C-alpha positions as CSV (number, residue, x, y, z in Angstrom):
1,M,-6.0,14.5,-10.0
2,T,-9.0,12.8,-8.3
3,V,-8.1,9.9,-5.9
4,K,-10.6,7.1,-6.1
5,T,-11.5,5.4,-2.8
6,I,-12.0,1.7,-2.8
7,P,-15.6,0.9,-1.5
8,R,-15.6,-1.0,1.7
9,P,-18.4,-2.1,4.1
10,S,-18.0,0.6,6.7
11,L,-19.2,4.1,7.7
12,T,-16.8,6.9,8.5
13,V,-18.1,9.3,11.0
14,V,-16.3,12.6,12.0
15,D,-17.1,14.0,15.4
16,N,-17.0,17.7,14.8
17,R,-16.8,18.3,18.6
18,T,-13.4,16.7,18.7
19,G,-12.3,16.3,15.1
20,K,-11.8,12.6,15.6
21,S,-12.8,10.2,12.8
22,Y,-14.4,6.8,13.5
23,E,-14.8,3.9,11.1
24,L,-17.9,1.8,11.9
25,P,-18.3,-1.7,10.3
26,I,-21.5,-2.2,8.2
27,Q,-23.0,-5.6,8.3
28,H,-26.4,-6.5,6.9
29,N,-26.9,-2.8,6.1
30,S,-26.6,-1.9,9.8
31,V,-24.2,-0.5,12.3
32,L,-23.9,-1.6,15.9
33,A,-25.3,0.9,18.4
34,T,-22.4,-0.1,20.7
35,D,-20.0,1.1,18.0
36,I,-21.8,4.5,18.1
37,K,-21.1,4.5,21.9
38,K,-17.4,4.5,21.1
39,I,-17.7,8.1,19.9
40,K,-16.9,10.1,23.0
41,A,-16.2,13.7,23.9
42,Q,-15.7,15.9,27.0
43,S,-18.7,17.8,28.2
44,H,-18.5,21.5,27.6
45,T,-22.1,22.8,27.1
46,D,-24.0,19.6,27.8
47,R,-25.7,18.8,31.1
48,A,-24.1,16.3,33.5
49,E,-27.2,14.1,32.9
50,D,-26.3,13.9,29.2
51,E,-23.3,11.7,30.2
52,T,-21.4,12.9,27.2
53,S,-18.1,11.4,28.2
54,Q,-19.7,7.9,28.4
55,G,-20.3,7.8,24.6
56,L,-22.8,8.9,22.0
57,R,-26.3,7.4,22.3
58,V,-28.8,6.7,19.5
59,Y,-32.1,8.4,20.0
60,D,-34.9,6.5,18.2
61,P,-38.4,7.3,19.6
62,A,-40.7,4.3,19.2
63,Y,-38.0,2.3,17.5
64,M,-38.6,3.9,14.1
65,N,-35.3,2.6,12.7
66,T,-33.7,0.3,15.3
67,A,-33.1,-3.4,14.7
68,V,-33.2,-5.2,18.1
69,V,-32.8,-8.8,17.0
70,Q,-31.3,-11.0,14.3
71,S,-34.1,-13.2,13.0
72,K,-34.7,-15.9,10.4
73,I,-38.5,-16.0,10.8
74,T,-40.4,-13.3,8.9
75,Y,-39.3,-10.9,6.2
76,I,-41.2,-7.7,5.4
77,N,-40.4,-5.2,2.7
78,G,-42.7,-2.3,3.4
79,Q,-41.8,-0.3,0.4
80,D,-42.6,-3.1,-2.1
81,G,-45.4,-4.7,-0.1
82,I,-43.7,-8.0,0.6
83,L,-44.4,-10.5,3.4
84,R,-42.7,-13.9,3.6
85,Y,-42.7,-16.5,6.3
86,R,-39.3,-18.3,6.3
87,G,-38.9,-17.2,2.7
88,Y,-42.4,-18.3,1.5
89,P,-44.7,-15.5,0.2
90,I,-47.8,-15.1,2.3
91,E,-50.0,-15.4,-0.8
92,Q,-48.7,-18.9,-1.5
93,L,-49.2,-20.0,2.1
94,V,-52.8,-18.7,2.2
95,N,-53.6,-20.5,-1.1
96,K,-51.8,-23.8,-0.6
97,S,-51.0,-24.4,3.1
98,N,-53.1,-24.7,6.3
99,F,-52.6,-23.0,9.6
100,L,-50.9,-25.8,11.6
101,E,-48.6,-26.5,8.7
102,S,-47.7,-22.8,8.5
103,A,-47.2,-22.7,12.3
104,F,-44.7,-25.6,12.0
105,L,-42.9,-23.6,9.3
106,L,-42.7,-20.4,11.4
107,I,-41.5,-22.2,14.6
108,Y,-39.1,-24.8,13.1
109,G,-38.0,-23.2,9.9
110,E,-39.1,-25.6,7.2
111,L,-42.4,-27.0,5.9
112,P,-43.0,-30.4,7.7
113,T,-42.8,-33.7,6.0
114,G,-46.0,-35.8,5.9
115,S,-45.1,-37.7,9.0
116,Q,-43.9,-34.6,10.8
117,L,-47.2,-32.8,10.0
118,Q,-49.3,-35.7,11.2
119,S,-47.4,-35.9,14.5
120,W,-47.5,-32.1,14.9
121,Q,-51.2,-31.9,14.4
122,D,-51.9,-34.9,16.7
123,E,-49.8,-33.3,19.5
124,I,-51.4,-29.9,19.1
125,M,-54.9,-31.3,19.3
126,H,-53.9,-33.5,22.2
127,H,-53.2,-30.3,24.2
128,T,-56.5,-28.6,23.6
129,Y,-58.0,-29.3,27.0
130,I,-57.7,-26.9,30.0
131,H,-57.9,-27.6,33.7
132,S,-61.5,-27.3,35.0
133,D,-60.3,-24.8,37.6
134,I,-59.4,-22.4,34.7
135,E,-63.0,-22.7,33.6
136,G,-63.9,-21.5,37.2
137,M,-61.5,-18.6,36.7
138,F,-63.5,-17.5,33.6
139,K,-66.8,-17.7,35.5
140,S,-65.4,-15.2,38.1
141,F,-65.4,-12.4,35.5
142,R,-68.2,-9.9,35.1
143,Y,-70.6,-10.8,32.3
144,D,-69.6,-7.7,30.3
145,S,-65.8,-8.1,30.6
146,H,-64.0,-7.6,27.4
147,P,-62.9,-11.0,25.9
148,M,-59.3,-9.8,25.5
149,S,-59.1,-9.0,29.2
150,M,-60.2,-12.6,29.9
151,M,-57.6,-14.0,27.4
152,T,-54.8,-12.0,28.9
153,S,-55.7,-13.2,32.4
154,A,-56.2,-16.8,31.1
155,F,-52.7,-17.1,29.7
156,A,-51.2,-15.9,32.9
157,T,-53.3,-18.3,34.8
158,L,-52.4,-21.1,32.6
159,G,-48.8,-20.7,33.7
160,A,-49.8,-21.2,37.3
161,F,-51.0,-24.7,36.3
162,A,-47.6,-25.6,34.9
163,P,-45.0,-25.1,37.7
164,E,-42.6,-27.5,35.9
165,A,-42.4,-24.9,33.2
166,N,-41.5,-21.9,35.4
167,P,-37.8,-20.9,35.5
168,S,-38.4,-19.1,38.7
169,L,-39.2,-22.5,40.3
170,Q,-37.0,-24.8,38.2
171,G,-33.9,-22.7,37.6
172,Q,-33.3,-19.8,35.3
173,K,-31.6,-21.9,32.6
174,L,-34.7,-24.1,32.2
175,Y,-35.1,-22.9,28.6
176,T,-31.7,-21.4,27.7
177,D,-30.0,-24.7,28.3
178,A,-31.8,-25.9,25.1
179,A,-29.4,-23.7,23.1
180,T,-26.5,-26.0,24.2
181,G,-28.4,-29.0,22.8
182,D,-29.7,-30.3,26.2
183,P,-32.5,-32.6,25.1
184,A,-34.4,-32.3,28.4
185,A,-34.5,-28.5,28.2
186,L,-35.5,-28.6,24.5
187,Q,-38.4,-31.0,25.4
188,V,-39.6,-28.7,28.1
189,L,-39.4,-25.7,25.7
190,D,-41.3,-27.5,22.9
191,K,-43.9,-28.9,25.2
192,Q,-45.0,-25.4,26.3
193,I,-45.3,-24.4,22.7
194,L,-47.6,-27.4,22.1
195,R,-49.6,-26.5,25.2
196,I,-50.1,-22.8,24.3
197,I,-51.0,-23.4,20.6
198,G,-53.4,-26.2,21.6
199,K,-55.1,-24.4,24.4
200,A,-55.4,-20.9,22.8
201,P,-58.7,-21.7,20.9
202,T,-60.1,-23.3,24.1
203,L,-59.4,-20.2,26.1
204,A,-60.7,-17.9,23.4
205,A,-63.9,-19.9,23.1
206,A,-64.3,-19.8,26.9
207,S,-64.2,-16.0,26.8
208,Y,-66.8,-16.0,24.1
209,R,-69.2,-18.5,25.8
210,M,-68.8,-16.6,29.1
211,R,-70.0,-13.4,27.4
212,Q,-73.1,-15.3,26.1
213,G,-73.8,-17.0,29.5
214,R,-73.5,-20.5,27.8
215,P,-71.7,-23.5,29.3
216,F,-68.3,-24.3,27.9
217,N,-67.8,-27.0,25.3
218,R,-65.1,-29.6,25.5
219,P,-62.6,-29.8,22.6
220,A,-63.8,-32.2,19.8
221,Q,-61.7,-34.9,18.3
222,G,-61.4,-35.4,14.6
223,L,-61.9,-31.8,13.6
224,S,-59.3,-29.4,12.2
225,Y,-57.7,-26.7,14.4
226,T,-60.1,-24.1,13.2
227,G,-63.0,-26.6,12.9
228,N,-62.5,-27.5,16.5
229,F,-62.4,-23.7,17.4
230,L,-65.8,-23.1,15.7
231,Y,-67.2,-26.2,17.5
232,L,-66.0,-24.8,20.8
233,L,-67.6,-21.5,20.0
234,D,-71.0,-22.6,18.5
235,N,-72.0,-26.1,19.3
236,L,-75.2,-26.3,21.4
237,S,-76.9,-29.6,21.9
238,G,-76.7,-31.3,18.5
239,H,-74.6,-34.2,17.5
240,E,-71.9,-34.6,14.8
241,Y,-71.4,-30.8,14.6
242,R,-69.5,-29.8,11.4
243,P,-68.8,-26.1,10.7
244,H,-69.4,-24.8,7.1
245,P,-66.3,-25.7,5.1
246,V,-66.0,-22.2,3.6
247,L,-66.1,-20.5,7.0
248,E,-63.7,-23.1,8.4
249,R,-61.3,-22.6,5.5
250,A,-61.7,-18.8,5.7
251,L,-60.8,-18.7,9.4
252,D,-57.9,-21.0,8.7
253,A,-56.6,-18.6,6.0
254,L,-57.1,-15.6,8.3
255,F,-55.1,-17.4,11.0
256,I,-52.2,-17.9,8.5
257,I,-52.3,-14.2,7.6
258,H,-52.3,-13.2,11.3
259,A,-49.8,-15.7,12.5
260,D,-46.7,-13.4,12.5
261,H,-45.6,-10.0,11.4
262,E,-42.0,-9.7,12.4
263,V,-41.1,-7.6,15.5
264,N,-44.4,-5.7,15.8
265,C,-45.6,-4.2,19.1
266,S,-46.9,-7.4,20.7
267,T,-44.0,-9.5,19.5
268,A,-41.5,-7.0,20.8
269,T,-43.4,-7.1,24.1
270,V,-43.1,-10.9,24.2
271,L,-39.4,-10.7,23.5
272,Q,-38.9,-7.9,26.1
273,V,-40.7,-9.9,28.7
274,G,-39.0,-13.1,27.6
275,S,-35.6,-11.6,27.9
276,S,-36.1,-11.7,31.7
277,L,-36.3,-15.5,31.3
278,V,-39.8,-15.7,32.6
279,D,-42.1,-18.6,31.6
280,P,-43.7,-18.4,28.1
281,Y,-47.2,-18.2,29.5
282,S,-46.4,-14.9,31.2
283,A,-44.7,-13.6,28.0
284,V,-47.7,-14.6,25.9
285,A,-50.0,-12.9,28.4
286,A,-48.0,-9.7,28.0
287,G,-48.3,-10.1,24.2
288,C,-52.1,-10.3,24.6
289,A,-52.0,-7.1,26.6
290,A,-50.1,-5.3,23.9
291,L,-52.3,-6.8,21.1
292,Y,-55.4,-5.5,22.9
293,G,-54.6,-1.9,22.1
294,P,-56.6,-0.1,19.4
295,S,-53.4,0.8,17.6
296,H,-52.6,-2.8,17.2
297,G,-54.9,-5.9,17.4
298,G,-57.9,-3.7,18.2
299,A,-57.7,-1.9,14.9
300,S,-60.1,-4.3,13.0
301,E,-62.8,-3.7,15.7
302,S,-62.2,0.1,15.4
303,A,-62.4,-0.1,11.6
304,I,-65.8,-1.7,11.7
305,R,-67.0,0.8,14.3
306,M,-65.9,3.6,12.0
307,L,-67.8,2.1,9.0
308,M,-70.9,1.7,11.2
309,E,-70.6,5.4,12.1
310,I,-70.3,6.4,8.5
311,G,-73.4,4.4,7.7
312,S,-73.7,4.4,4.0
313,P,-71.7,5.3,0.8
314,E,-73.3,8.7,0.4
315,N,-71.8,9.8,3.8
316,V,-68.2,8.8,2.7
317,P,-67.2,12.2,1.1
318,A,-68.2,14.2,4.2
319,F,-66.2,11.8,6.4
320,M,-63.2,12.0,4.1
321,A,-63.3,15.7,4.2
322,K,-63.0,15.6,8.0
323,V,-60.1,13.2,7.6
324,E,-58.3,15.6,5.3
325,K,-58.8,18.4,7.8
326,R,-57.3,16.1,10.4
327,E,-60.5,16.2,12.4
328,R,-60.9,12.4,12.1
329,V,-58.6,9.4,11.8
330,L,-59.2,6.9,9.0
331,V,-58.9,3.5,10.7
332,G,-57.8,0.5,8.6
333,F,-55.6,2.5,6.3
334,G,-51.9,2.9,6.5
335,H,-49.3,0.8,8.4
336,R,-46.2,1.5,10.4
337,V,-44.1,-0.6,8.0
338,Y,-46.0,-0.8,4.7
339,K,-45.7,2.2,2.4
340,N,-47.4,0.3,-0.4
341,V,-50.4,-2.0,-0.5
342,D,-50.5,-4.4,2.5
343,P,-49.9,-7.8,0.9
344,R,-52.1,-9.4,3.6
345,S,-55.0,-7.2,2.3
346,K,-54.5,-8.5,-1.2
347,A,-54.6,-12.1,0.1
348,I,-57.7,-11.4,2.1
349,R,-59.9,-9.8,-0.6
350,Q,-60.7,-13.0,-2.5
351,L,-61.3,-14.6,0.9
352,A,-63.9,-12.0,1.6
353,E,-65.8,-12.7,-1.6
354,E,-65.9,-16.5,-0.8
355,V,-67.3,-15.8,2.7
356,F,-69.9,-13.4,1.4
357,E,-71.2,-16.0,-1.0
358,V,-72.1,-18.1,2.0
359,T,-73.1,-15.5,4.6
360,G,-74.6,-12.9,2.2
361,R,-73.1,-9.6,1.3
362,N,-71.9,-7.6,4.3
363,K,-74.1,-4.5,4.5
364,L,-71.0,-2.4,5.3
365,L,-69.1,-3.6,2.2
366,D,-70.5,-0.9,-0.1
367,T,-69.5,1.8,2.4
368,A,-66.1,0.2,2.7
369,L,-65.5,0.0,-1.0
370,A,-66.6,3.6,-1.5
371,L,-64.2,4.7,1.3
372,A,-61.4,2.7,-0.3
373,K,-62.1,4.2,-3.7
374,L,-62.2,7.8,-2.5
375,A,-59.2,7.3,-0.3
376,G,-57.3,5.9,-3.3
377,E,-58.1,9.1,-5.3
378,S,-57.2,11.4,-2.4
379,D,-53.9,13.3,-2.8
380,F,-53.9,13.6,1.0
381,M,-53.9,9.8,1.4
382,R,-51.5,9.0,-1.5
383,S,-48.9,11.5,-0.4
384,R,-48.9,9.7,3.0
385,N,-48.8,6.2,1.5
386,L,-52.1,5.3,3.2
387,Y,-53.6,2.3,1.7
388,P,-56.2,-0.3,3.1
389,N,-54.5,-2.7,5.5
390,V,-55.4,-6.1,6.7
391,D,-57.6,-4.7,9.5
392,F,-59.9,-3.0,7.0
393,Y,-60.9,-6.2,5.2
394,S,-60.6,-8.8,8.1
395,G,-63.2,-6.9,10.1
396,L,-65.7,-7.1,7.3
397,I,-65.2,-10.9,7.1
398,Y,-65.5,-11.3,10.9
399,Q,-68.7,-9.3,10.9
400,A,-70.1,-11.3,8.0
401,M,-69.3,-14.5,10.0
402,G,-71.3,-13.2,12.9
403,F,-68.5,-12.5,15.4
404,P,-69.2,-9.7,17.9
405,L,-66.9,-6.6,17.5
406,D,-65.1,-7.1,20.8
407,F,-64.1,-10.6,19.8
408,Y,-62.0,-9.5,16.8
409,P,-58.8,-9.0,18.9
410,V,-59.2,-12.5,20.3
411,L,-59.4,-13.9,16.7
412,F,-56.1,-12.1,16.2
413,A,-54.5,-13.4,19.4
414,V,-55.2,-17.1,18.8
415,P,-53.0,-17.3,15.6
416,R,-50.5,-14.7,16.7
417,C,-49.5,-17.0,19.6
418,V,-47.6,-18.9,16.9
419,G,-45.6,-15.9,15.9
420,W,-44.9,-15.0,19.5
421,L,-43.7,-18.5,20.3
422,A,-41.5,-18.7,17.1
423,H,-39.7,-15.5,18.1
424,W,-39.5,-16.6,21.8
425,R,-38.1,-20.0,20.8
426,Q,-35.5,-18.3,18.6
427,Q,-34.6,-16.0,21.5
428,M,-34.1,-18.9,23.9
429,L,-32.0,-20.9,21.4
430,N,-29.5,-18.0,20.9
431,P,-26.1,-19.7,21.2
432,S,-24.6,-16.5,22.7
433,G,-27.3,-16.4,25.5
434,V,-30.2,-14.1,26.2
435,K,-29.4,-10.6,27.3
436,I,-32.1,-8.8,29.1
437,W,-33.6,-5.9,27.1
438,R,-32.8,-2.6,28.7
439,P,-33.4,0.5,26.4
440,R,-31.6,3.7,27.3
441,Q,-33.3,7.1,27.7
442,L,-32.4,10.8,27.2
443,Y,-33.0,12.3,30.6
444,L,-34.5,15.8,30.3
445,G,-35.8,16.3,33.8
446,E,-34.5,18.4,36.7
447,G,-30.8,18.3,37.7
448,Q,-29.8,17.5,41.3
449,R,-31.7,19.5,43.9
450,D,-32.1,19.4,47.6
451,Y,-35.1,18.1,49.6
452,V,-37.5,20.7,50.9
453,Q,-39.6,20.2,54.0
454,V,-43.4,20.3,53.3
455,E,-43.9,23.6,55.1
456,G,-41.3,25.2,52.8
457,R,-42.8,24.1,49.5
458,G,-44.8,26.4,47.2
459,Q,-46.8,25.9,44.1
460,K,-44.6,25.3,41.0
461,T,-44.4,28.4,38.8
462,G,-46.5,28.0,35.7
463,A,-48.0,24.7,36.9
464,G,-50.5,23.2,34.5
465,A,-53.1,20.5,34.3
466,F,-50.4,17.8,34.0
467,D,-48.5,18.8,37.2
468,A,-51.1,17.5,39.8
469,P,-53.7,14.7,40.0
470,S,-56.8,15.5,38.1
471,Q,-60.1,15.7,40.0
472,V,-61.7,12.2,40.3
473,S,-65.4,11.9,40.6
474,H,-66.8,9.4,43.0
475,G,-70.1,7.4,43.3
476,G,-73.0,8.2,45.6
477,D,-71.7,6.0,48.4
478,S,-68.4,8.0,48.6
479,K,-70.4,11.2,48.9
480,R,-72.5,9.8,51.7
481,N,-69.5,8.5,53.5
482,K,-67.9,11.9,53.4
483,L,-70.9,13.2,55.3
484,A,-70.9,10.4,57.9
485,T,-69.1,10.4,61.2
486,Y,-67.2,7.3,62.4
487,R,-63.9,6.2,64.0
488,D,-61.1,5.0,61.8
489,E,-58.8,2.0,62.6
490,R,-56.7,4.2,64.9
491,G,-59.7,5.3,66.9
492,D,-59.7,8.9,65.6
493,I,-63.1,10.4,64.9
494,L,-63.5,11.4,61.3
495,R,-65.7,14.5,60.8
496,P,-67.7,15.3,57.7
497,K,-65.8,17.1,54.9
498,L,-68.2,19.8,53.9
C-alpha cells in the first residue's frame, strides 16, 4: 500500500555523509542560505580550510541563482520575456508615461497624482545646477578622456560638495534612521535623490562638451527633463532653443527603458557599496564604474563597433560563420536573464523607425537586420536562446541621433541613476536594518606553511606566465634614465643598468 505524503512548503535534504535529514522551509520559491549552513558534518577527507564542521556553504559563481534581496521594485521573467516596473509592463510605460513619472513610480511605488507629479518635476528641475568648481574638475581631464571616466569621477566629486549628506561626517544612521519614520532622516535621504537625478544630465552634458572643447551650458528652465538634457548638450549661441520633439520623446522613452533592470551588475554594485552605509554619491559613482564595462552598459557601443566592422549585409554570413566557430562573439545578442526575446528590444523597435523618419535611415540598419535575420535562422543561436537585446537596437538609435560611440554608456547611466536610487532607498528603509554584504568564498589555495628567508627561496616548480609580473614596456625617458648616473634621495650613486 502506497502512503501518500501531504505536500508542504519545505525541502527535505539528506546529508549522506552523516545520514541526517534536514527540513528546510520554502518561502517565495526559495530557501535560506543560512538554513543550508545548519547542515554540518565532521571533516574526514576535507581540508581544514574547507571548514566542514562550520556548516555547508552554497557555491554560486557570479550569482547565477542566488537571491540577495527582497524587492518590490522590478520584476523580470527571463523565460517569458517579461519586464515590469512596480507591476506595470515596460511596454505600457514606454507608450503612455514619461521618464520623470516612471522615475517617481520606481522610487516611491505608485504612479504620482497630478499634484505629486508637478511637484516632483519642479523639484528635480530645481536641482539641475552644479557647483562651478565641479565644472573646473571637468576641465582638468585630458581632452580624450572617456566620458564615463568623467561621469564616475563627477558623481564621487558631487558627494564632496554635500558634507551634510555624508554618514561618515554626520553619523552612520543618517539614512537608516529614516526606516524608523524619522522625518529629518527621510528628508535628507530624499533630497539626495532629487539632487542626483537632477544633476545627472548636467554632469553628462559637461563630459560631452568637454570632449568637444565647448563651454558648458547652464540648465534651461521650462524644458522637459530630456529636453533640457538635449539643450545642455547642443545649444550654441541661439535663442529659444527647442529640440526636435521626436528626438526628445525618443530619448525620454529610452530613458524609461534603461531606468531599471532589477539586481543587475551595476545595481548590485550600488547595493554592495551602499550596505557599508556610505553616502549615495559614492554608491552611484561605483554604479557608474560597473556600468562602464563592455559586458554591461558598454555593450551598445560594442554592438555598433561590431556592425561597423561587418560593414554591409553581404559580409554578414562570413561573420556569422566565425561566430558559430566561436572565433567571434556576437555583441547585442543574448542576455544573462532573458532566454526569450528581450521585451525592451520589442519596445524599442518602433521607436527606432520614428527616429529614422526624422534623422534618415541609419546606414548600419540593413546590416543589423541581416544579422538579426541570419541569427534567428541559426540553430547555434536558437539552441543558446540568443536573441537581439536592448543594446542591439538602442545603439542604432543613438548613432542615428548623432551621439559619439563613447557617449552611449553615459546615455545609459543618466536614467539608470533612478533604478540605483530606488534600490538604495529600499535598502535604507529596511525595517530590520542594513547588513553589510559579505559574500563567502571557497578557499583553494595553499594550506598553512612557514616563512622562508629570501636566500632560501627557489623558483616554483612548474611556474607559468601567471606566477610572476609580466614584462612592462617603458617609454623613451625611462630608457634614458636607466643609462644616466645620479644620486638617489639617500645619497647612493645609481649606476646604469646595461
